[in-house]
All heavy atoms as an XYZ file, in Angstrom:
686
protein
N      47.744     83.026    174.842
C      48.559     81.983    174.249
C      47.704     81.263    173.215
O      46.573     80.884    173.483
C      49.030     81.038    175.358
C      50.002     80.007    174.897
S      50.644     78.936    176.223
C      51.255     80.098    177.392
N      48.250     81.092    172.052
C      47.528     80.445    170.959
C      47.442     78.933    171.189
O      48.407     78.291    171.583
C      48.253     80.710    169.638
C      47.561     80.120    168.440
C      48.319     80.360    167.147
O      49.383     80.994    167.167
O      47.838     79.895    166.124
N      46.263     78.390    170.950
C      46.052     76.947    171.067
C      45.839     76.407    169.658
O      45.055     76.961    168.882
C      44.821     76.679    171.934
C      44.601     75.234    172.253
C      43.433     75.090    173.221
C      43.252     73.664    173.645
N      42.161     73.531    174.628
N      46.576     75.339    169.322
C      46.456     74.774    167.982
C      46.132     73.288    168.075
O      46.473     72.627    169.042
C      47.728     74.999    167.134
C      48.961     74.439    167.842
C      47.908     76.456    166.811
C      50.223     74.522    167.035
N      45.485     72.809    167.045
C      45.089     71.406    166.993
C      45.830     70.737    165.846
O      45.900     71.274    164.744
C      43.577     71.321    166.769
C      43.039     69.923    166.717
C      41.526     69.919    166.561
O      41.055     70.166    165.436
O      40.844     69.703    167.561
N      46.394     69.585    166.131
C      47.108     68.807    165.121
C      46.406     67.482    164.908
O      45.916     66.880    165.864
C      48.551     68.516    165.580
C      49.445     69.710    165.561
C      49.650     70.443    166.714
C      50.072     70.114    164.397
C      50.476     71.550    166.713
C      50.898     71.211    164.385
C      51.101     71.937    165.547
N      46.374     67.043    163.674
C      45.882     65.695    163.369
C      47.016     64.714    163.583
O      48.140     64.934    163.141
C      45.436     65.607    161.908
C      44.044     66.029    161.651
C      43.662     65.660    160.234
N      44.812     65.760    159.341
C      44.833     66.418    158.206
N      43.772     67.004    157.772
N      45.915     66.465    157.466
N      46.694     63.617    164.235
C      47.675     62.558    164.434
C      47.731     61.754    163.135
O      46.697     61.314    162.635
C      47.294     61.659    165.630
C      48.276     60.525    165.784
C      47.211     62.490    166.908
N      48.938     61.568    162.558
C      49.053     60.855    161.279
C      48.425     59.460    161.330
O      48.501     58.765    162.336
C      50.567     60.750    161.055
C      51.162     61.797    161.914
C      50.225     61.976    163.074
N      47.808     59.075    160.236
C      47.206     57.749    160.068
C      46.161     57.443    161.135
O      46.028     56.302    161.585
C      48.283     56.649    160.073
C      49.320     56.882    158.994
O      48.946     57.332    157.901
O      50.507     56.622    159.254
N      45.432     58.472    161.562
C      44.446     58.298    162.623
C      43.408     59.417    162.520
O      43.630     60.427    161.861
C      45.174     58.333    163.971
O      44.358     58.754    164.994
N      42.285     59.234    163.194
C      41.274     60.287    163.264
C      41.450     61.144    164.510
O      40.676     62.057    164.753
C      39.866     59.667    163.270
C      39.521     59.047    161.927
O      40.072     59.490    160.911
O      38.688     58.119    161.903
N      42.477     60.847    165.309
C      42.711     61.555    166.556
C      43.370     62.915    166.309
O      44.013     63.134    165.291
C      43.617     60.738    167.468
C      43.017     59.428    167.919
C      43.972     58.662    168.811
O      44.583     59.290    169.695
O      44.112     57.458    168.589
N      43.181     63.812    167.277
C      43.840     65.106    167.240
C      44.577     65.334    168.554
O      44.255     64.721    169.566
C      42.827     66.254    167.027
O      41.875     66.246    168.092
C      42.125     66.133    165.688
N      45.555     66.204    168.510
C      46.311     66.589    169.701
C      46.241     68.111    169.810
O      46.389     68.814    168.810
C      47.753     66.127    169.583
N      45.996     68.603    171.014
C      45.918     70.038    171.253
C      47.171     70.507    171.970
O      47.605     69.887    172.944
C      44.690     70.368    172.098
C      43.348     70.040    171.468
C      42.229     70.273    172.468
C      43.119     70.878    170.230
N      47.750     71.590    171.482
C      48.939     72.161    172.080
C      48.793     73.669    172.204
O      48.102     74.307    171.399
C      50.184     71.883    171.228
C      50.602     70.450    171.184
C      50.455     69.708    170.026
C      51.162     69.845    172.290
C      50.854     68.386    169.976
C      51.564     68.517    172.249
C      51.405     67.793    171.092
N      49.472     74.222    173.200
C      49.578     75.670    173.353
C      50.940     76.091    172.829
O      51.953     75.523    173.213
C      49.459     76.067    174.827
C      48.082     75.832    175.383
C      47.777     74.642    176.026
C      47.087     76.788    175.242
C      46.508     74.411    176.530
C      45.817     76.562    175.749
C      45.529     75.378    176.383
O      44.274     75.140    176.870
N      50.953     77.077    171.944
C      52.210     77.558    171.365
C      52.823     78.586    172.299
O      52.240     79.639    172.560
C      51.978     78.178    169.969
C      53.289     78.711    169.406
C      51.371     77.162    169.026
N      53.989     78.261    172.827
C      54.703     79.177    173.714
C      55.507     80.171    172.889
O      55.526     81.356    173.155
C      55.634     78.398    174.664
C      54.779     77.536    175.573
C      56.524     79.329    175.448
C      55.554     76.663    176.495
N      56.179     79.656    171.859
C      57.011     80.511    171.015
C      57.222     79.817    169.677
O      57.072     78.603    169.564
C      58.358     80.759    171.688
C      59.236     81.784    171.004
C      58.616     83.164    170.928
O      58.443     83.822    171.958
O      58.286     83.576    169.791
N      57.562     80.616    168.677
C      57.914     80.055    167.371
C      59.083     80.844    166.814
O      59.288     81.999    167.160
C      56.726     80.081    166.416
C      56.206     81.459    166.091
C      54.960     81.403    165.241
O      54.089     80.570    165.453
N      54.859     82.302    164.284
N      59.863     80.193    165.968
C      61.002     80.856    165.337
C      61.310     80.166    164.013
O      60.835     79.062    163.757
C      62.241     80.848    166.267
O      63.225     81.736    165.741
C      62.823     79.465    166.430
N      62.098     80.839    163.210
C      62.525     80.282    161.918
C      64.045     80.292    161.883
O      64.672     81.321    162.102
C      61.978     81.106    160.767
C      62.425     80.614    159.403
C      61.813     81.454    158.316
N      60.431     81.052    158.203
C      59.859     80.672    157.065
N      60.543     80.685    155.956
N      58.599     80.309    157.037
N      64.625     79.128    161.633
C      66.075     78.973    161.527
C      66.377     78.309    160.196
O      65.825     77.253    159.888
C      66.641     78.088    162.671
C      66.281     78.640    164.042
C      68.142     77.884    162.517
C      67.010     79.887    164.438
N      67.228     78.950    159.402
C      67.613     78.419    158.081
C      66.405     78.048    157.233
O      66.394     77.013    156.576
C      68.537     77.209    158.245
C      69.852     77.576    158.882
O      70.361     78.671    158.684
N      70.401     76.673    159.660
N      65.358     78.875    157.281
C      64.178     78.662    156.459
C      63.224     77.603    156.972
O      62.262     77.254    156.293
N      63.458     77.073    158.184
C      62.595     76.044    158.770
C      61.896     76.638    159.990
O      62.541     77.243    160.846
C      63.413     74.798    159.187
C      62.520     73.761    159.846
C      64.128     74.207    157.982
N      60.573     76.474    160.060
C      59.807     76.961    161.206
C      59.801     75.923    162.314
O      59.620     74.732    162.063
C      58.354     77.263    160.801
C      58.265     78.494    159.926
O      59.047     79.440    160.133
O      57.405     78.514    159.026
N      59.988     76.409    163.550
C      59.960     75.563    164.740
C      58.948     76.139    165.719
O      58.819     77.368    165.835
C      61.330     75.531    165.428
C      62.382     74.787    164.659
C      63.175     75.433    163.722
C      62.597     73.431    164.881
C      64.160     74.749    163.019
C      63.586     72.740    164.183
C      64.352     73.409    163.256
O      65.323     72.727    162.573
N      58.246     75.264    166.424
C      57.309     75.662    167.465
C      57.731     75.032    168.779
O      58.104     73.859    168.818
C      55.894     75.185    167.149
C      55.229     75.656    165.862
C      53.863     74.990    165.716
C      55.091     77.159    165.843
N      57.652     75.801    169.856
C      57.800     75.279    171.206
C      56.398     75.226    171.779
O      55.732     76.260    171.890
C      58.700     76.190    172.046
C      58.908     75.775    173.498
C      59.654     74.442    173.568
C      59.656     76.849    174.268
N      55.917     74.026    172.096
C      54.528     73.844    172.521
C      54.455     73.055    173.829
O      55.384     72.343    174.188
C      53.687     73.119    171.439
C      53.665     73.904    170.136
C      54.203     71.704    171.191
N      53.302     73.204    174.510
C      53.008     72.422    175.708
C      51.567     71.936    175.630
O      50.769     72.451    174.848
C      53.162     73.243    177.005
O      52.209     74.309    176.993
C      54.560     73.779    177.158
N      51.251     70.947    176.454
C      49.874     70.456    176.516
C      49.050     71.225    177.542
O      47.834     71.183    177.518
C      49.857     68.967    176.863
C      50.449     68.119    175.763
C      50.486     66.653    176.114
O      50.972     66.299    177.203
O      50.010     65.863    175.279
N      49.727     71.924    178.462
C      49.065     72.701    179.513
C      49.314     74.188    179.266
O      50.408     74.580    178.872
C      49.606     72.322    180.893
C      49.504     70.847    181.213
C      48.076     70.372    181.380
O      47.237     71.154    181.864
O      47.802     69.214    181.028
N      48.317     74.998    179.558
C      48.469     76.437    179.347
C      49.345     77.092    180.418
O      50.113     78.000    180.135
C      47.099     77.113    179.316
C      47.155     78.567    178.942
C      45.793     79.181    178.716
O      44.771     78.581    179.082
O      45.768     80.279    178.146
N      49.240     76.616    181.654
C      49.977     77.220    182.762
C      50.723     76.165    183.562
O      50.399     74.984    183.513
C      49.011     77.948    183.706
C      48.337     79.131    183.033
O      49.032     79.873    182.324
O      47.117     79.299    183.228
N      51.691     76.632    184.338
C      52.388     75.755    185.265
C      53.555     75.019    184.630
O      53.839     75.138    183.446
N      54.225     74.245    185.466
C      55.346     73.430    185.001
C      54.814     72.210    184.266
O      53.980     71.479    184.789
C      56.204     72.962    186.179
C      56.988     74.101    186.802
O      57.152     75.132    186.136
O      57.433     73.943    187.944
N      55.306     71.995    183.068
C      54.883     70.830    182.292
C      55.922     70.558    181.216
O      56.825     71.348    180.991
C      53.505     71.036    181.687
S      53.390     72.451    180.595
N      55.783     69.425    180.575
C      56.690     69.073    179.490
C      56.420     69.966    178.288
O      55.277     70.339    178.007
C      56.495     67.615    179.078
C      56.984     66.644    180.131
O      57.863     67.016    180.928
O      56.478     65.508    180.161
N      57.478     70.287    177.588
C      57.373     71.055    176.348
C      57.903     70.192    175.214
O      58.714     69.289    175.429
C      58.170     72.349    176.450
N      57.439     70.485    174.031
C      57.845     69.730    172.846
C      58.298     70.695    171.772
O      57.739     71.778    171.619
C      56.678     68.890    172.316
C      56.085     67.976    173.345
C      54.944     68.346    174.040
C      56.665     66.753    173.628
C      54.389     67.514    174.994
C      56.125     65.911    174.582
C      54.984     66.296    175.266
N      59.317     70.297    171.025
C      59.774     71.070    169.876
C      59.237     70.419    168.615
O      59.456     69.230    168.378
C      61.302     71.099    169.825
C      61.980     72.009    170.837
C      63.473     71.763    170.849
C      61.691     73.458    170.524
N      58.512     71.197    167.841
C      57.949     70.712    166.589
C      58.626     71.419    165.429
O      58.901     72.622    165.487
C      56.441     70.965    166.535
C      55.611     70.387    167.671
C      54.152     70.792    167.506
C      55.737     68.881    167.725
N      58.871     70.674    164.374
C      59.554     71.183    163.182
C      58.590     71.090    162.001
O      57.958     70.056    161.791
C      60.787     70.319    162.928
C      61.561     70.646    161.693
C      62.743     69.692    161.599
C      63.578     69.953    160.392
N      64.750     69.076    160.344
N      58.499     72.176    161.225
C      57.614     72.180    160.068
C      58.211     71.343    158.942
O      59.391     71.459    158.621
C      57.374     73.593    159.569
C      56.426     73.631    158.386
C      56.187     75.026    157.867
O      57.068     75.888    158.017
O      55.119     75.249    157.299
N      57.371     70.505    158.374
C      57.732     69.713    157.200
C      56.891     70.258    156.053
O      55.664     70.183    156.092
C      57.429     68.210    157.426
C      58.096     67.705    158.713
C      57.845     67.396    156.214
C      59.592     67.863    158.763
N      57.539     70.843    155.031
C      56.771     71.435    153.933
C      55.835     70.426    153.283
O      56.149     69.241    153.188
C      57.850     71.890    152.941
C      59.090     72.000    153.763
C      58.970     70.964    154.841
N      54.677     70.937    152.845
C      53.659     70.090    152.237
C      54.051     69.589    150.873
O      54.904     70.147    150.195
N      53.420     68.530    150.513
C      53.655     67.943    149.195
C      52.794     68.623    148.160
O      52.704     69.847    148.109
N      52.123     67.834    147.368
C      51.296     68.366    146.292
C      50.108     69.156    146.808
O      49.644     70.083    146.160
C      50.824     67.221    145.400
C      51.943     66.549    144.652
C      51.460     65.381    143.816
O      50.257     65.274    143.573
O      52.312     64.577    143.423
N      49.577     68.773    147.984
C      48.419     69.475    148.523
C      48.788     70.857    149.053
O      47.922     71.681    149.293
C      47.769     68.669    149.667
C      47.229     67.328    149.267
C      48.272     66.234    149.453
O      49.067     66.304    150.409
O      48.293     65.316    148.623
N      50.065     71.108    149.295
C      50.506     72.388    149.797
C      50.355     72.554    151.301
O      50.675     73.598    151.840
N      49.849     71.536    151.985
C      49.697     71.611    153.436
C      51.000     71.232    154.117
O      51.592     70.215    153.811
C      48.605     70.655    153.919
C      47.213     71.131    153.694
C      46.188     70.235    154.369
O      46.524     69.549    155.346
O      45.059     70.234    153.892
N      51.412     72.068    155.049
C      52.586     71.735    155.843
C      52.151     70.879    157.015
O      51.008     70.910    157.436
C      53.246     73.008    156.376
O      53.770     73.754    155.320
N      53.090     70.131    157.527
C      52.817     69.356    158.729
C      53.974     69.593    159.698
O      55.009     70.138    159.331
C      52.671     67.869    158.399
O      53.866     67.363    157.849
N      53.766     69.209    160.936
C      54.803     69.350    161.949
C      55.088     67.988    162.545
O      54.192     67.179    162.725
C      54.351     70.301    163.063
C      54.403     71.748    162.656
C      53.361     72.339    161.968
C      55.510     72.533    162.963
C      53.412     73.668    161.593
C      55.574     73.857    162.589
C      54.516     74.424    161.907
O      54.581     75.741    161.532
N      56.352     67.766    162.846
C      56.724     66.544    163.551
C      57.660     66.915    164.691
O      58.323     67.956    164.660
C      57.357     65.522    162.621
C      58.642     65.931    161.989
C      59.177     64.875    161.033
O      58.391     64.233    160.318
O      60.402     64.710    161.006
N      57.688     66.068    165.700
C      58.538     66.326    166.854
C      60.001     66.201    166.461
O      60.373     65.321    165.694
C      58.217     65.344    167.977
C      56.824     65.498    168.479
S      56.774     65.419    170.235
C      55.003     65.535    170.473
N      60.802     67.103    166.986
C      62.245     67.051    166.757
C      62.787     65.878    167.565
O      62.583     65.806    168.776
C      62.918     68.373    167.177
C      64.424     68.256    167.083
C      62.407     69.523    166.329
N      63.457     64.952    166.902
C      63.974     63.763    167.566
C      65.496     63.702    167.582
O      66.073     63.032    168.422
C      63.394     62.510    166.917
C      61.893     62.406    167.122
C      61.305     61.141    166.533
O      62.076     60.252    166.131
O      60.076     61.054    166.471
N      66.140     64.390    166.670
C      67.597     64.409    166.621
C      68.130     65.102    167.873
O      67.749     66.239    168.182
C      68.066     65.153    165.373
O      69.394     65.584    165.506
N      69.022     64.428    168.606
C      69.585     64.992    169.835
C      70.315     66.305    169.561
O      70.182     67.260    170.318
C      70.527     63.990    170.503
C      69.821     62.889    171.227
C      68.992     63.367    172.405
O      69.423     64.294    173.124
O      67.895     62.815    172.602
N      71.065     66.368    168.471
C      71.811     67.583    168.138
C      70.866     68.738    167.841
O      71.059     69.852    168.329
C      72.725     67.332    166.944
C      73.876     66.391    167.243
C      74.654     66.031    165.994
O      74.238     66.385    164.878
O      75.698     65.385    166.145
N      69.852     68.475    167.031
C      68.887     69.508    166.669
C      68.083     69.934    167.896
O      67.827     71.127    168.102
C      67.956     68.982    165.574
C      67.020     70.003    165.005
C      66.201     69.458    163.851
O      66.060     68.221    163.713
O      65.674     70.271    163.093
N      67.713     68.987    168.732
C      66.953     69.264    169.949
C      67.768     70.144    170.901
O      67.259     71.133    171.441
C      66.572     67.947    170.625
C      65.623     68.010    171.791
C      64.293     68.624    171.397
C      65.395     66.619    172.352
N      69.030     69.821    171.075
C      69.900     70.603    171.942
C      70.083     72.025    171.409
O      69.986     73.001    172.158
C      71.261     69.908    172.065
C      71.794     69.925    173.465
C      73.038     69.067    173.585
O      72.896     67.835    173.603
O      74.130     69.666    173.661
N      70.339     72.138    170.115
C      70.535     73.447    169.499
C      69.279     74.300    169.613
O      69.334     75.462    170.030
C      70.954     73.286    168.030
C      71.099     74.598    167.317
C      72.233     75.382    167.514
C      70.111     75.068    166.465
C      72.379     76.606    166.868
C      70.245     76.295    165.821
C      71.368     77.055    166.020
O      71.511     78.269    165.400
N      68.132     73.733    169.253
C      66.885     74.496    169.280
C      66.470     74.831    170.712
O      65.872     75.877    170.948
C      65.777     73.738    168.544
C      65.976     73.658    167.039
S      66.319     75.261    166.251
C      64.849     76.192    166.673
N      66.798     73.986    171.659
C      66.510     74.299    173.065
C      67.272     75.547    173.492
O      66.731     76.401    174.203
C      66.890     73.121    173.964
O      66.081     72.017    173.695
N      68.509     75.664    173.057
C      69.307     76.854    173.373
C      68.725     78.095    172.704
O      68.693     79.173    173.302
C      70.756     76.643    172.946
C      71.497     75.647    173.803
C      72.895     75.417    173.307
C      73.585     74.327    174.118
N      74.915     74.017    173.596
N      68.269     77.938    171.471
C      67.661     79.065    170.757
C      66.422     79.548    171.505
O      66.267     80.742    171.780
C      67.301     78.670    169.302
C      66.438     79.735    168.649
C      68.562     78.422    168.494
N      65.526     78.623    171.859
C      64.303     79.020    172.557
C      64.610     79.553    173.957
O      63.949     80.476    174.425
C      63.300     77.870    172.609
C      62.515     77.714    171.330
C      62.683     76.604    170.528
C      61.615     78.682    170.923
C      61.965     76.461    169.352
C      60.891     78.557    169.743
C      61.066     77.443    168.957
N      65.605     79.011    174.629
C      65.986     79.512    175.954
C      66.477     80.957    175.859
O      66.207     81.767    176.761
C      67.048     78.617    176.578
N      67.177     81.299    174.782
C      67.651     82.679    174.624
C      66.500     83.625    174.268
O      66.530     84.786    174.639
C      68.747     82.748    173.573
O      68.243     82.554    172.279
N      65.487     83.121    173.585
C      64.323     83.934    173.244
C      63.456     84.181    174.474
O      62.968     85.286    174.699
C      63.476     83.261    172.141
C      64.253     83.212    170.818
C      62.150     83.988    171.941
C      63.593     82.377    169.738
N      63.277     83.145    175.280
C      62.410     83.203    176.453
C      63.251     83.315    177.722
O      63.780     82.326    178.213
C      61.536     81.945    176.515
C      60.652     81.694    175.306
C      60.146     80.285    175.310
C      59.518     82.689    175.280
N      63.362     84.507    178.256
C      64.198     84.728    179.441
C      63.679     84.026    180.685
O      64.449     83.576    181.510
C      64.289     86.219    179.740
C      65.029     86.971    178.645
O      65.896     86.363    177.980
O      64.735     88.168    178.451
N      62.368     83.891    180.826
C      61.786     83.387    182.068
C      61.431     81.905    182.025
O      60.723     81.405    182.886
C      60.541     84.199    182.430
C      59.458     84.107    181.367
O      59.779     83.742    180.212
O      58.298     84.420    181.673
N      61.936     81.187    181.034
C      61.608     79.770    180.884
C      62.893     78.948    181.008
O      63.902     79.265    180.389
C      60.928     79.487    179.524
C      60.714     78.021    179.309
C      59.617     80.252    179.430
N      62.837     77.882    181.808
C      63.967     76.983    181.974
C      63.739     75.749    181.087
O      62.788     75.014    181.294
C      64.103     76.556    183.440
C      65.280     75.638    183.648
O      66.282     75.766    182.921
O      65.191     74.779    184.550
N      64.595     75.568    180.099
C      64.461     74.440    179.171
C      65.590     73.466    179.415
O      66.771     73.824    179.329
C      64.495     74.916    177.704
C      63.340     75.878    177.434
C      64.449     73.729    176.755
C      63.340     76.478    176.053
N      65.230     72.230    179.731
C      66.228     71.168    179.887
C      65.900     70.052    178.922
O      64.751     69.740    178.688
C      66.262     70.622    181.327
O      64.965     70.192    181.679
C      66.725     71.689    182.294
N      66.939     69.470    178.358
C      66.763     68.401    177.374
C      66.875     67.071    178.071
O      67.654     66.823    178.903
C      67.830     68.513    176.258
C      67.667     67.394    175.259
C      67.737     69.846    175.588
């Protein structure tokens, strides 16, 4: 499982996540990530935000209830052995 590090905006802190799955819907990349590599734990949906002038993309947590519900169904269909509840 790939482990990625994210910079926390407006801070020197970083957050580490394990990527469970990724997909692209309507040209937007989404990541399903967790803070723990194994076991039952919370998962987060991250959405890619295209970079500005620097060309660096960033990710932010999906907060829209509609988008969260839709993407949860998408990831649940991709991952047969994972139970996703919103």
